[in-house]
C-alpha positions in Angstrom: 111.3 19.4 221.9 108.8 18.8 218.9 106.7 15.5 219.2 107.4 13.5 216.5 104.4 10.7 215.2 105.7 7.3 215.2 104.7 4.5 213.2 102.1 2.0 214.9 104.4 0.0 217.1 107.8 0.3 215.6 109.1 3.5 216.8 110.1 4.5 213.4 108.7 8.2 212.5 106.3 8.3 209.8 108.2 10.7 207.8 111.0 8.3 207.4 108.3 5.4 206.5 107.0 7.6 203.6 110.6 8.2 202.5 110.9 4.5 202.5 107.8 4.1 200.7 108.5 6.2 198.2 111.6 4.6 196.7 109.8 0.9 196.9 107.8 -0.5 194.3 104.1 -1.2 195.4 103.3 -4.4 194.8 99.3 -3.6 194.2 97.5 0.0 193.5 94.0 0.4 193.4 92.9 3.7 191.6 89.8 5.3 192.0 87.7 2.0 192.0 84.2 2.2 191.9 81.8 -0.9 192.1 78.2 -0.7 191.3 76.1 -3.6 190.8 72.0 -2.9 191.8 73.5 -0.4 193.9 77.1 1.6 194.8 79.0 -0.9 196.5 82.4 0.9 196.2 83.1 4.2 195.7 86.2 6.1 194.9 88.8 3.8 196.7 92.4 4.8 196.7 94.9 1.9 198.0 98.5 0.8 198.0 100.3 -1.8 199.1 104.0 -1.9 199.7 106.3 -4.6 200.5 106.1 -5.7 204.1 103.1 -3.8 204.9 100.4 -4.9 206.9 96.9 -3.2 206.6 93.9 -4.4 208.3 90.2 -3.6 206.8 87.2 -2.8 209.1 83.8 -2.0 208.3 80.4 -3.2 208.8 78.7 -5.7 207.1 77.6 -5.1 203.6 80.1 -2.5 203.2 81.9 -3.9 200.8 84.9 -5.3 202.5 85.0 -9.0 200.7 83.8 -6.9 197.5 87.4 -4.9 197.4 89.4 -7.9 198.1 87.5 -9.4 194.6 88.6 -6.4 192.7 92.1 -6.6 194.3 92.6 -10.3 193.2 91.2 -9.4 189.9 88.2 -11.9 190.5 85.6 -8.9 189.7 86.0 -6.1 187.4 85.2 -2.4 189.0 82.5 -0.3 187.3 85.7 2.2 186.5 88.9 2.6 188.0 92.3 0.7 187.5 93.9 -2.5 189.5 97.3 -2.3 188.9 99.8 -5.7 189.9 103.3 -5.8 189.9 104.9 -8.2 187.9 106.4 -10.1 190.5 103.5 -10.3 192.5 102.7 -13.6 194.0 99.5 -13.7 196.1 98.6 -16.3 198.9 94.7 -16.0 199.4 93.0 -17.5 202.5 89.1 -17.3 201.9 86.4 -16.7 204.7 85.3 -20.2 204.8 85.6 -23.2 202.8 82.9 -25.8 201.9 84.0 -29.5 201.5 81.7 -32.2 200.5 81.4 -34.3 203.8 81.0 -37.4 201.7 84.6 -37.1 200.0 87.0 -38.1 202.2 90.4 -36.3 202.1 92.8 -35.6 204.9 94.9 -32.2 205.6 98.3 -33.4 203.6 96.0 -34.6 200.6 94.2 -31.2 200.0 97.5 -29.2 200.5 98.6 -31.5 197.5 95.8 -30.3 195.5 97.5 -26.9 194.5 99.4 -27.4 191.5 103.2 -27.4 191.5 104.1 -27.7 195.5 106.6 -30.0 196.3 106.0 -32.4 199.4 109.0 -30.2 201.2 106.7 -27.4 200.8 103.9 -28.7 202.6 106.2 -30.2 205.2 107.6 -26.5 205.8 103.9 -24.7 205.9 102.8 -27.3 208.3 106.0 -27.0 210.8 105.8 -23.2 210.4 102.2 -23.0 211.6 102.7 -25.9 214.0 99.9 -28.2 212.6 102.2 -31.1 211.5 100.4 -33.5 213.7 97.3 -32.6 211.8 98.5 -33.8 208.3 96.6 -37.0 208.4 93.5 -35.7 210.1 90.2 -35.6 208.0 89.3 -32.1 207.1 85.7 -32.5 207.8 86.8 -32.9 211.6 88.7 -29.9 212.0 88.2 -27.7 214.4 87.5 -23.7 213.5 91.3 -22.3 214.6 92.4 -25.6 212.7 90.8 -25.7 209.9 92.2 -21.4 209.3 95.9 -22.7 210.2 95.2 -25.1 207.4 94.2 -22.5 205.0 97.1 -20.4 206.0 99.3 -23.4 205.3 97.7 -23.3 201.8 98.2 -19.7 201.0 101.8 -19.8 201.8 102.7 -22.8 200.0 103.8 -20.6 197.0 105.9 -18.5 199.2 103.8 -15.4 198.1 104.8 -11.6 198.5 101.2 -10.5 199.1 99.2 -12.6 201.6 95.4 -11.9 201.6 93.2 -12.6 204.5 89.4 -12.8 204.7 88.3 -12.9 208.2 90.7 -15.2 209.0 89.1 -15.1 213.1 85.9 -15.6 212.0 84.5 -18.3 214.5 87.1 -18.2 216.7 87.1 -17.0 220.4 89.4 -14.0 221.3 91.9 -16.0 223.0 92.1 -17.9 219.7 92.3 -14.8 217.5 95.5 -13.6 219.6 96.9 -16.9 218.9 96.1 -17.2 215.5 97.3 -13.2 215.2 100.9 -14.5 216.7 100.8 -17.4 213.7 100.2 -14.4 211.2 102.7 -12.4 212.2 105.4 -15.1 212.2 104.3 -16.0 209.1 104.9 -12.8 207.9 108.6 -12.1 209.3 109.1 -15.8 207.9 108.1 -15.0 204.3 108.8 -11.1 204.6 105.4 -10.7 203.1 102.9 -7.8 202.9 99.4 -8.7 204.5 95.9 -7.3 203.5 93.4 -8.4 206.1 89.6 -8.1 206.6 88.5 -8.1 210.5 85.0 -9.0 211.1 85.5 -7.1 214.1 85.3 -3.1 214.4 87.5 -2.4 216.9 90.0 -5.2 218.0 92.8 -5.8 215.2 96.1 -7.7 215.1 98.5 -5.8 216.9 101.5 -5.6 214.2 99.0 -4.0 212.0 100.4 -0.7 210.3 97.1 1.1 209.2 93.7 0.5 209.6 91.4 1.2 207.1 87.3 1.6 207.7 85.4 0.7 204.8 81.7 1.6 204.5 81.4 2.0 200.5 84.0 4.3 200.7 87.0 4.9 203.1 85.5 6.3 206.1 88.7 6.8 208.3 92.1 5.3 208.5 94.7 5.2 211.2 96.9 3.4 213.4 96.0 0.9 216.0 96.3 1.4 220.0 98.8 -1.1 220.9 97.3 -2.7 224.3 100.5 -4.4 225.6 101.0 -1.4 227.8 98.0 -1.5 229.8 98.7 -3.2 233.1 95.0 -3.9 233.6 94.5 -5.4 230.1 97.7 -7.5 230.9 96.3 -8.4 234.3 93.0 -9.7 232.7 94.1 -11.4 229.5 97.9 -12.4 230.2 101.0 -10.5 228.6 100.9 -13.0 225.6 97.6 -12.0 224.9 97.9 -8.4 224.7 100.9 -8.3 222.4 98.8 -9.6 219.6 96.0 -7.7 220.0 95.4 -4.0 219.5 92.4 -2.0 219.4 91.5 0.7 216.4 89.7 3.7 217.6 87.3 5.3 214.3 87.4 8.8 213.7 84.4 9.6 211.1 83.4 12.8 209.9 80.1 11.6 208.6 77.1 9.4 208.9 75.4 6.7 206.7 71.8 6.0 206.7 70.8 2.1 206.7 71.3 1.9 203.0 75.0 3.0 203.7 74.6 6.0 201.9 76.2 9.2 203.3 73.4 11.0 205.1 75.3 14.2 206.8 79.0 15.1 207.2 80.2 16.9 210.4 77.5 19.6 210.9 76.2 19.9 207.7 72.9 17.6 207.5 71.3 16.6 204.0 67.7 17.0 203.7 67.0 13.2 203.6 69.7 13.0 206.9 68.0 10.6 209.2 70.0 11.6 212.0 69.1 15.1 211.4 67.6 16.8 214.8 64.0 17.2 214.9 
């Protein structure tokens, strides 16, 4: 019997996923996106986000990951290319970090209430969903890194988004905390039935429920599905079953290399004149 390729951990043939996606209306389409400031930041980026999809973006620092999010959120106009949002798009955004003046006394409940058009019941539902109702009266400045990320996630889902955008949500959180946060994100995605676009600061560790990983360093270097580690008995013995269910490993498959400026300096066996990897 001919082997079938399957999509992530859902045991659905890839051809079937492609067929399903073909009849869905995309939430966001990025067409031929280029961003150039003093130098090239993004080149020829094409990306389509479908409902309920989970996409993780990885890449080196300075590779353009956060810039890509700004373009997608229409906070930055690309030098060329097109950003298309569906008419019914509702975005929830979790920033990389937030700065709150330490002289400003504000608790979690008040912070969440600052979002326009939000009801008290919306706040209570979000706090309960993320398991942080006990933090409602806590001072924002005294939250731990993991608690702060949960509060920011709660704020992002107040408008019941159908696309949740997260910029390095596990930054500053240890590996066990990352697994717990990924579990919360997955539960939130299941509850809201939303798509997720997430930037990860880790090049190889991603959320296990990710459907596709994109590696970006100015352009899309490679893309693929992560390897689920929950089937590895040694990993389970080391970290525990619950941890292994929420973490996956992504193996990169690049056909080129970059120099220290981020430019492609060789591709497969073809070396350019200025290639820093060329054998002497």
